[in-house]
Every structure is written in structure tokens, then in C-alpha cells.
LUMZAGU-781655 format. One record per residue: x negated, y negated, z of N, C-alpha, C in turn. Coordinates in pm, whole numbers, padded with zeros to 5 digits, always signed. Layout:
XYZXYZXYZ
...
This chain:
-15724-02726+13782-15705-02771+13912-15703-02946+13942
-15648-02979+14033-15689-03164+14044-15776-03252+14093
-15833-03309+14017-15981-03358+14050-15940-03529+14077
-16039-03574+14149-16059-03702+14211-16087-03836+14066
-15966-03956+14068-15924-03978+13976-16099-04081+14000
-16087-04212+13929-16230-04257+13895-16206-04362+14009
-16053-04410+14033-16013-04465+14132-16010-04403+14291
-15969-04290+14250-15985-04224+14426-16122-04263+14465
-16221-04230+14351-16406-04162+14442-16439-04328+14467
-16372-04479+14430-16453-04553+14448-16362-04662+14516
-16240-04601+14599-16155-04640+14662-16289-04687+14815
-16329-04644+14846-16369-04648+14990-16482-04721+14971
-16575-04739+14799-16655-04938+14800-16604-05009+14808
-16473-04960+14684-16374-05155+14707-16339-05184+14830
-16341-05096+14891-16229-05162+15014-16376-05205+15098
-16531-05096+15092-16591-05187+15173-16647-05325+15109
-16682-05332+15009-16672-05467+14922-16582-05556+14973
-16464-05555+14980-16321-05603+15038-16402-05695+15217
-16445-05562+15248-16546-05641+15348-16610-05732+15387
-16730-05712+15287-16822-05783+15309-16742-05913+15220
-16692-05911+15158-16613-06033+15083-16607-06141+15164
-16519-06089+15233-16377-06105+15381-16573-06181+15468
-16595-06092+15560-16686-06146+15566-16783-06282+15560
-16817-06275+15421-16891-06376+15347-16787-06489+15410
-16659-06548+15331-16569-06599+15300-16560-06699+15424
-16592-06610+15580-16496-06691+15669-16673-06753+15722
-16771-06654+15713-16930-06782+15731-16898-06872+15670
-16903-06867+15562-16938-07007+15463-16867-07112+15507
-16662-07042+15609-16583-07133+15630-16616-07161+15764
-16616-07098+15824-16685-07133+15970-16624-07172+16078
-16467-07107+16051-16371-07107+16148-16305-07036+16118
-16180-06967+16200-16039-06949+16177-15953-07046+16084
-15844-06941+16005-15770-07002+15886-15617-06890+15898
-15538-07003+16056-15436-06899+16081-15374-06854+15902
-15365-06927+15831-15250-06919+15767-15308-06771+15664
-15404-06766+15687-15424-06575+15586-15425-06538+15734
-15369-06545+15794-15332-06431+15889-15167-06349+15863
-15071-06459+15833-14938-06448+15738-14976-06405+15613
-15064-06432+15524-15079-06381+15387-15065-06193+15412
-15211-06177+15506-15221-06091+15596-15162-06003+15607
-15043-06033+15698-14914-05965+15785-14813-05906+15667
-14833-05968+15543-14690-05957+15443-14763-05849+15333
-14873-05928+15308-14946-05821+15260-14971-05643+15292
-14987-05708+15415-14991-05528+15462-14901-05396+15503
-14758-05521+15520-14575-05489+15499-14549-05379+15402
-14643-05524+15257-14558-05380+15100-14693-05291+15077
-14789-05313+15183-14907-05182+15125-14857-05041+15223
-14775-05071+15315-14697-04962+15405-14585-04899+15350
-14544-05039+15308-14430-04972+15183-14428-04868+15109
-14548-04911+15003-14601-04866+14906-14602-04692+14928
-14738-04695+15051-14746-04596+15108-14637-04469+15121
-14535-04545+15170-14410-04481+15211-14285-04471+15139
-14307-04505+15023-14224-04475+14927-14209-04347+14861
-14300-04303+14811-14322-04191+14743-14307-04024+14822
-14292-04046+14982-14269-03932+15073-14106-03911+15106
-14108-03789+15044-13943-03728+15053-13906-03698+15199
-13806-03777+15262-13794-03716+15432-13689-03631+15457
-13563-03640+15345-13440-03540+15332-13499-03417+15391
-13573-03356+15333-13617-03219+15371-13730-03140+15441
-13679-03222+15574-13740-03203+15653-13775-03028+15701
-13685-02957+15675-13682-02783+15789-13773-02731+15663
-13822-02766+15561-13877-02664+15442-14013-02637+15514
-14073-02696+15599-14216-02690+15632-14226-02572+15732
-14094-02534+15791-14032-02459+15876-14029-02299+15845
-14013-02351+15676-14042-02142+15658-14209-02095+15688
-14268-02165+15697-14441-02125+15754-14425-02179+15857
-14360-02137+16005-14352-02155+16101-14458-02169+16166
-14537-02094+16188-14648-02062+16262-14812-02144+16243
-14824-02148+16071-14931-02251+16050-14854-02413+16066
-14704-02422+16020-14673-02570+16060-14643-02613+16175
-14666-02523+16285-14658-02576+16433-14823-02560+16428
-14881-02503+16398-15076-02565+16431-15093-02730+16394
-15050-02696+16259-15071-02858+16209-15037-02943+16280
-14902-02955+16344-14836-03030+16350-14912-03039+16538
-14918-02975+16598-15001-02944+16728-15130-03015+16745
-15176-02972+16640-15314-03059+16592-15341-03238+16571
-15258-03220+16502-15240-03365+16456-15182-03462+16539
-15060-03446+16629-14998-03531+16720-15049-03468+16883
-15106-03410+16899-15157-03331+17024-15313-03308+17055
-15361-03254+16982-15516-03247+17023-15576-03369+16951
-15598-03383+16836-15673-03573+16796-15649-03647+16849
-15522-03687+16894-15501-03797+16984-15602-03800+17152
-15631-03705+17216-15683-03651+17280-15844-03613+17281
-15837-03585+17151-16015-03538+17186-16043-03698+17111
-16002-03785+17040-16031-03875+16994-16075-03956+17087
-15986-03976+17180-16027-04043+17309-16138-04030+17376
-16111-03911+17390-16257-03841+17484-16393-03854+17395
-16369-03850+17187-16525-03880+17210-16536-03983+17182
-16422-04085+17187-16487-04209+17214-16542-04271+17375
-16500-04218+17458-16546-04210+17569-16685-04172+17598
-16738-04049+17503-16839-04008+17514-16907-04106+17419
-16870-04149+17310-16960-04226+17220-16930-04364+17198
-16846-04374+17212-16829-04583+17212-16776-04661+17350
-16828-04578+17438-16783-04665+17547-16803-04840+17612
-16890-04849+17532-16969-04964+17574-16946-05075+17495
-16855-04998+17387-16856-05115+17276-16669-05065+17209
-16604-05143+17346-16397-05120+17330-16365-05171+17159
-16420-05262+17109-16321-05297+16985-16375-05155+16930
-16505-05130+16895-16521-05011+16803-16426-04858+16859
-16432-04895+16973-16345-04729+17069-16159-04790+17006
-16148-04808+17029-16048-04922+16971-15981-04853+16820
-16087-04942+16756-16042-04914+16632-16073-04768+16548
-16140-04661+16635-16175-04511+16629-16063-04469+16624
-15974-04510+16715-15911-04396+16783-15778-04453+16732
-15722-04559+16650-15648-04606+16569-15585-04533+16419
-15767-04521+16399-15793-04473+16302-15784-04272+16239
-15786-04288+16373-15777-04114+16379-15640-04140+16409
-15552-04132+16487-15407-04114+16526-15324-04084+16410
-15317-04144+16247-15265-04098+16166-15284-04030+16082
-15234-03917+16067-15253-03820+15962-15177-03833+15806
-15322-03816+15679-15275-03907+15570-15154-03814+15528
-15067-03923+15450-14931-03887+15404-14935-03873+15237
-15055-03843+15183-15092-03826+15054-15206-03708+14985
-15275-03839+15025-15458-03835+14967-15564-03673+14989
-15481-03622+15084-15511-03438+15197-15488-03378+15028
-15377-03386+14977-15275-03294+14885-15374-03286+14738
-15447-03419+14697-15577-03371+14592-15700-03286+14634
-15742-03335+14789-15837-03187+14826-15833-03049+14876
-15664-03040+14918-15629-02903+14901-15588-02849+14769
-15573-02907+14643-15574-02893+14513-15679-02808+14484
-15777-02921+14479-15908-02889+14411-15993-02756+14541
-15978-02753+14643-16049-02625+14739-15888-02537+14672
-15823-02518+14636-15738-02407+14590-15646-02365+14700
-15607-02467+14789-15502-02462+14926-15304-02497+14883
-15317-02414+14982-15094-02434+14939-15087-02557+14955
-15037-02611+14822-14966-02720+14825-14873-02787+14837
-14789-02669+14814-14658-02666+14875-14661-02678+14983
-14709-02593+15093-14702-02619+15252-14756-02764+15244
-14839-02846+15173-14902-02942+15211-14787-03047+15220
-14702-03050+15088-14661-03108+15017-14493-03113+15141
-14471-02985+15145-14358-02986+15315-14372-03075+15448
-14535-03072+15447-14585-03192+15575-14522-03299+15609
-14588-03366+15445-14576-03502+15473-14454-03579+15513
-14314-03522+15552-14216-03577+15580-14234-03561+15754
-14316-03459+15814-14297-03477+15929-14414-03515+15997
-14553-03556+15910-14669-03617+15887-14644-03767+15910
-14569-03863+15881-14498-03958+15850-14382-04008+15919
-14262-03948+16027-14190-03957+16059-14226-03904+16219
-14339-03837+16270-14394-03836+16361-14505-03932+16428
-14549-03983+16369-14641-04079+16353-14610-04241+16377
-14491-04222+16338-14396-04352+16393-14331-04329+16491
-14287-04191+16516-14192-04204+16614-14311-04203+16766
-14412-04094+16761-14549-04127+16858-14606-04299+16908
-14656-04361+16784-14734-04441+16773-14700-04557+16911
-14616-04601+16946-14621-04674+17013-14639-04567+17153
-14637-04481+17249-14723-04381+17302-14820-04359+17283
-14881-04361+17197-15029-04350+17154-15083-04516+17182
-15082-04624+17170-15101-04721+17128-15100-04804+17262
-14971-04748+17329-14971-04802+17482-15051-04690+17585
-15049-04610+17565-15125-04496+17675-15268-04485+17624
-15361-04429+17479-15460-04417+17507-15517-04568+17475
-15499-04680+17372-15561-04766+17340-15502-04855+17437
-15439-04863+17515-15441-04977+17619-15506-04925+17757
-15644-04819+17770-15670-04785+17811-15833-04854+17792
-15790-04876+17661-15952-04928+17607-15941-05062+17602
-15868-05122+17545-15845-05284+17517-15669-05281+17580
-15623-05408+17651-15505-05467+17710-15468-05496+17667
-15332-05404+17653-15246-05440+17458-15076-05520+17585
-15023-05609+17498-14911-05690+17528-14815-05607+17492
-14690-05550+17549-14630-05481+17518-14540-05504+17416
-14459-05642+17475-14348-05730+17300-14476-05733+17217
-14618-05753+17194-14665-05764+17089-14666-05590+17013
-14697-05511+17125-14736-05387+17056-14553-05304+16982
-14417-05355+17068-14316-05274+16998-14280-05364+16871
-14351-05541+16855-14302-05611+16728-14403-05581+16598
-14506-05493+16657-14599-05422+16555-14575-05321+16446
-14484-05275+16598-14482-05130+16532-14347-05108+16488
-14228-05212+16508-14104-05255+16440-14145-05302+16239
-14217-05395+16304-14305-05467+16179-14327-05379+16052
-14436-05349+16086-14534-05194+15993-14531-05068+16037
-14406-05040+16065-14414-04919+16108-14213-04866+16037
-14197-04879+16139-14044-04855+16118-14000-04932+16026
-13999-05077+16022-13867-05137+15886-13986-05078+15781
-14082-05115+15729-14130-04980+15644-14038-04818+15591
-14057-04819+15677-14034-04638+15693-13793-04673+15662
-13752-04739+15733-13648-04742+15656-13599-04753+15540
-13684-04882+15490-13705-04979+15339-13701-04844+15238
-13826-04804+15325-13936-04707+15209-13786-04537+15155
-13744-04534+15276-13657-04441+15225-13564-04487+15136
-13452-04598+15189-13356-04666+15102-13438-04714+14954
-13521-04772+14949-13540-04764+14820-13570-04653+14736
-13574-04532+14829-13678-04442+14679-13553-04343+14660
-13419-04415+14749-13269-04373+14700-13231-04432+14578
-13223-04535+14632-13178-04606+14489-13222-04630+14363
-13396-04591+14384-13450-04562+14203-13426-04458+14197
-13441-04338+14203-13433-04227+14190-13280-04239+14131
-13165-04286+14184-13086-04233+14139-12992-04351+14026
-13108-04466+14010-13054-04576+13851-13184-04494+13772
-13278-04454+13787-13380-04401+13713-13407-04273+13706
-13365-04192+13789-13412-04057+13823-13567-04029+13887
-13583-03897+13866-13713-03877+13952-13841-03898+13890
-13803-03798+13705-13920-03835+13666-13978-03947+13649
-13904-04057+13653-13990-04205+13639-14043-04252+13769
-13942-04213+13897-14008-04246+14010-14154-04184+14021
-14180-04065+14043-14260-04011+14062-14367-03981+13913
-14303-04057+13819-14375-04038+13707-14460-04219+13683
-14390-04279+13611-14490-04411+13544-14457-04509+13730
-14373-04485+13786-14331-04617+13899-14396-04564+13997
-14488-04479+14072-14563-04398+14137-14699-04435+14127
-14742-04435+13985-14852-04440+13909-14897-04622+13929
-14781-04712+13984-14771-04832+13985-14784-04871+14118
-14697-04828+14193-14740-04827+14313-14886-04763+14383
-14952-04706+14349-15098-04664+14390-15180-04759+14304
-15179-04850+14170-15234-04924+14166-15237-05133+14234
-15082-05098+14253-15032-05243+14313-15091-05195+14480
-15095-05047+14529-15173-05025+14700-15332-05091+14705
-15351-05048+14663-15492-05087+14653-15528-05200+14615
-15509-05282+14546-15532-05409+14490-15473-05520+14609
-15391-05445+14670-15307-05552+14735-15388-05481+14852
-15468-05401+14947-15476-05391+15052-15631-05487+15031
-15691-05475+14919-15813-05559+14894-15773-05706+14904
-15698-05793+14874-15652-05932+14934-15669-05878+15121
-15564-05815+15117-15493-05804+15295-15689-05806+15357
-15746-05680+15322-15896-05713+15404-15943-05814+15414
-15951-05885+15286-16012-06004+15260-15969-06158+15355
-15863-06161+15310-15757-06298+15369-15786-06231+15583
-15795-06059+15566-15767-06039+15717-15865-06109+15824
-15985-06090+15768-16137-06149+15777-16154-06247+15766
-16141-06368+15707-16112-06508+15691-15999-06581+15795
-15927-06477+15869-15816-06521+15922-15880-06488+16063
-15971-06421+16094-16075-06383+16227-16190-06486+16250
-16209-06463+16397-16357-06544+16419-16477-06481+16352
-16552-06502+16355-16679-06464+16264-16759-06331+16306
-16779-06264+16250-16805-06131+16311-17016-06175+16351
-17088-06155+16445-17192-06195+16495-17290-06046+16420
-17364-06118+16333-17468-05972+16251-17533-05921+16333
-17540-05937+16453-17632-05891+16550-17531-05756+16622
-17392-05766+16605-17320-05622+16643-17334-05521+16561
-17312-05579+16414-17339-05486+16304-17402-05367+16350
-17548-05356+16369-17640-05235+16360-17544-05137+16528
-17481-05154+16538-17379-05056+16659-17268-05001+16499
-17278-05014+16431-17227-04950+16302-17259-04794+16347
-17359-04772+16358-17422-04656+16322-17374-04518+16434
-17307-04564+16596-17275-04520+16660-17085-04476+16628
-17048-04586+16504-16967-04521+16502-16890-04449+16382
-17044-04436+16312-17117-04380+16160-17082-04228+16260
-17134-04215+16351-17204-04118+16435-17075-04037+16486
-16952-04144+16553-16828-04105+16614-16739-04026+16470
-16715-04078+16399-16652-04040+16272-16714-03907+16210
-16867-03885+16197-16855-03762+16122-16868-03613+16214
-16844-03670+16344-16846-03558+16464-16736-03507+16432
-16618-03656+16419-16481-03639+16439-16416-03519+16342
-16469-03548+16227-16430-03493+16099-16407-03367+16100
-16612-03304+16117-16658-03200+16128-16633-03108+16210
-16537-03170+16325-16547-03033+16401-16409-03050+16399
-16331-03130+16343-16170-03078+16306-16172-02965+16189
-16303-03004+16097-16346-02856+15991-16308-02751+16058
-16390-02711+16130-16432-02613+16218-16288-02581+16344
-16245-02657+16377-16140-02590+16434-16054-02512+16325
-16044-02596+16276-15897-02544+16117-15934-02392+16099
-16108-02424+16060-16148-02274+16054-16145-02154+16193
-16157-02216+16281-16165-02089+16394-15974-02058+16414
-15857-02164+16424-15771-02069+16409-15729-02035+16304
-15757-02083+16214-15737-01995+16113-15752-01838+16121
-15919-01793+16155-15909-01682+16194-15815-01648+16298
-15809-01717+16462-15764-01660+16529-15619-01619+16517
-15564-01668+16431-15409-01676+16428-15388-01594+16260
-15504-01529+16165-15535-01446+16079-15401-01534+15970
-15489-01678+15900-15422-01746+15846-15482-01694+15693
-15400-01739+15623-15477-01674+15479-15609-01766+15408
-15659-01785+15323-15675-01868+15264-15663-02037+15265
-15570-01982+15192-15510-02103+15123-15429-02208+15213
-15374-02139+15345-15316-02194+15433-15428-02270+15520
-15496-02249+15578-15684-02271+15623-15674-02384+15567
-15715-02343+15410-15742-02534+15360-15666-02613+15377
-15497-02617+15380-15372-02702+15365-15423-02733+15554
-15430-02639+15606-15476-02669+15756-15579-02802+15798
-15699-02769+15677-15818-02807+15700-15814-02961+15706
-15735-02987+15564-15710-03135+15532-15570-03191+15584
-15527-03188+15610-15374-03210+15635-15454-03282+15827
-15502-03166+15857-15611-03260+16013-15710-03373+16004
-15717-03301+15894-15931-03414+15900-15858-03553+15796
-15813-03515+15693-15740-03689+15634-15660-03730+15686
-15748-03880+15718-15651-03960+15809-15592-04088+15697
-15471-04196+15733-15408-04290+15678-15433-04405+15758
-15536-04493+15666-15568-04615+15733-15532-04726+15746
-15428-04688+15631-15295-04804+15567-15182-04856+15679
-15148-04745+15753-15055-04724+15841-15097-04783+15965
-15240-04860+16014-15223-04902+16142-15321-05043+16112
-15380-05065+16011-15417-05227+15979-15330-05300+15988
-15224-05341+15986-15092-05456+15994-15131-05389+16223
-15115-05278+16227-15096-05288+16394-15206-05376+16462
-15348-05351+16403-15426-05354+16442-15432-05522+16447
-15422-05568+16356-15401-05695+16320-15303-05789+16374
-15149-05763+16432-15131-05852+16539-15112-05736+16665
-15174-05636+16709-15150-05581+16832-15265-05681+16885
-15420-05716+16819-15512-05738+16889-15569-05822+16796
-15535-05940+16789-15579-06071+16741-15696-06097+16763
-15798-06152+16667-15938-06215+16727-16018-06089+16767
-15995-05964+16716-16093-05880+16713-16133-05828+16587
-16195-05871+16532-16235-05784+16425-16292-05690+16362
-16391-05647+16474-16457-05505+16470-16275-05378+16456
-16211-05426+16575-16111-05336+16567-16090-05335+16451
-16035-05370+16283-16019-05389+16195-16145-05305+16139
-16249-05354+16151-16367-05317+16083-16377-05169+16104
-16373-05132+16206-16373-04970+16250-16314-04912+16150
-16173-04947+16163-16045-04886+16036-16099-04865+15930
-16172-04959+15866-16142-05002+15750-16287-04933+15671
-16371-04862+15805-16490-04810+15767-16479-04680+15719
-16386-04579+15860-16297-04481+15817-16296-04444+15697
-16248-04478+15544-16202-04412+15443-16383-04365+15393
-16510-04478+15395-16591-04479+15353-16643-04349+15401
-16640-04326+15503-16728-04163+15548-16630-04045+15508
-16496-04127+15524-16344-03986+15519-16417-03892+15386
-16427-03945+15301-16405-03926+15167-16517-03848+15130
-16689-03883+15136-16779-03765+15165-16770-03672+15182
-16739-03679+15372-16700-03531+15413-16600-03458+15377
-16495-03518+15230-16350-03367+15221-16416-03369+15081
-16494-03396+15064-16587-03352+14910-16621-03252+14986
-16733-03275+15110-16866-03126+15118-16762-03043+15200
-16618-03088+15241-16520-02965+15344-16454-02905+15181
-16434-02980+15074-16401-02890+14965-16460-02812+14891
-16585-02811+14912-16708-02703+14850-16698-02609+14960
-16773-02637+15054-16801-02613+15174-16650-02450+15198
-16512-02504+15107-16437-02386+15118-16415-02269+15017
-16442-02374+14922-16456-02288+14782-16582-02187+14779
-16703-02234+14844-16818-02155+14853-16760-02007+14969
-16655-02039+15075-16631-01945+15171-16508-01869+15068
-16458-01932+15002-16385-01789+14936-16427-01662+14791
-16500-01784+14776-16652-01696+14655-16714-01579+14711
-16751-01652+14852-16878-01534+14868-16756-01423+14942
-16570-01408+14999-16543-01298+15022-16511-01226+14930
């Protein structure tokens, strides 16, 4: 059975530490430093490229060997969740548009890797989970412009030209380069190298590059007033309700459509786990000078990890009870 590595367990707290360091440095400096914005954009591009590199896009049809559960997973991820997230934000975060926009951004993109660990821990259908990866990554790239313009644009004004630039720079370009890079590396070094030492190295680089990105991201922005931080309790409430409702929805849909236990587990984690790295770059470019948007995105994994662990334990207990 898979286990969370020490690095995986510590990741949310490492990212939270990076936020605190960035805020401290920004307060010490006392002004925006635009040079760090360029460092942020370069770092985010590399992080997203590292996230997308291990995902195989070519065999997209494999997921539809399980037609019913695949359609259910895609409908939840790309139809229900955007509408649900926007509505939940309207109820909880309406008076705090920056947090609302960040929360929507964070919840829009399904995870493209981490959820497989939890699927394996809870004895789910890992093979189907892997088959869903190319759909999750492809559809989030294609649908993100629509989501940003229609959903986020109702919360914070969006400059269409800036939006297009951010999508092209932080989703489309890494998507294409990752596909080409994967083909080149596998052809030259083989699959064992790519999915072994190279993937391990990518994981390490991605985490620490993200730390640098977060620190520089907050240094490059205006100072967050500490009086705004107590409002984080509403954001935390939003995230907890979001994850728990999706978990209950997966259980309900699994029962209604008579899915087996393994498929219910995979459905639960592919619809709850989110991909924060994919939207950080978009947020920095599309919403400059709004650090609370970034803070909402980064807080997501801090809340997500313990909830996913709780969901895994609940699913295992349900299985034993049956």
C-alpha cells in the first residue's frame, strides 16, 4: 500500500512557511519590488512544466473503458465543481472578493497526481485514476479561459488580453513543452529513467522552486495588512465545506449509479484533490497587486491534506464495515 512520504506530509506546512517568510520580507522592505515579479513568472512556468511532464496525454481513450464512472468524474470536475464553488463563494465570501476569486481559482483545477497516493491508500482503482490524468489536464487547459472570464470575471474585473496571456504562458505553453519534452527524454533515456530517477528529481525541484516562487510572489506585491488575516476563518470554512460536500457527493453518486468500492474511492479523490500549482501563475499575471488572491490559493493545500487523510480513513472504515 502506498504511503505519503515525509515530503508530501510536510508540503502544506512548507508552503505556509514560504508565505510567512514572503510576508515578513515584504513588510521589512516596505515597498513593491517589480523585479521579483519576473522571478515569480519564470519560477511558476518551471513549476507547472514539472507538474505536467510526467502526465501521458497520448492514450486519452483508455479512461473510457470505464465509460459510466469516467463521464461522472468529468461532469463533477468540469461542470458541477465550477458552479458549486462560485455559489459557495457567494454564500461565504461575497464580502471578500479577493478571497472569493482565489478560492474559485484553487478549486477549478483537479489534481493531476497527488490524488493517486490517496486512491492507493484507500484501496481504490489506481489504474482508472491514472487513465483520468490526461483528461483532467487537457480539459483544465481548454476550459480555464471560459471559467476565468465567466466565473472570476463576476467577482473581480478581468482584463481579457492579460487573461489570454496568462493562459498561454502558464497553461498552454507548458502543456505543449511537457508533451514534447516527455517524448524526447523517453526516446533518449527510456521509460524506466523517466518515471524513476527523473520523476523523483522533478518532484524535489518542483517543491523547492514553488517555495522560491511563493516568497518572491509576496515580496513583489503590496503589503497585506494583518487586520485582513482574521478573515481567513471564512476562507477555511469555505474549503472545509467544499471538500466535505464533494466527498459526500461521491458517496451518493457511487450508490445511485451502483459503482463498486474501488471506483467510488477513485471518484472521491479525483473530485476532491485540487491542483494549486496550475493557477498560481495565472493569478499573479491576471490579478496583479492582489496578494489575498494568492494567499487563498496557497492556503488550499494546507486544509486539503488533513481532509484527504480523513477521507481515506473513512473510506477504509466503510469498506471494513461492509
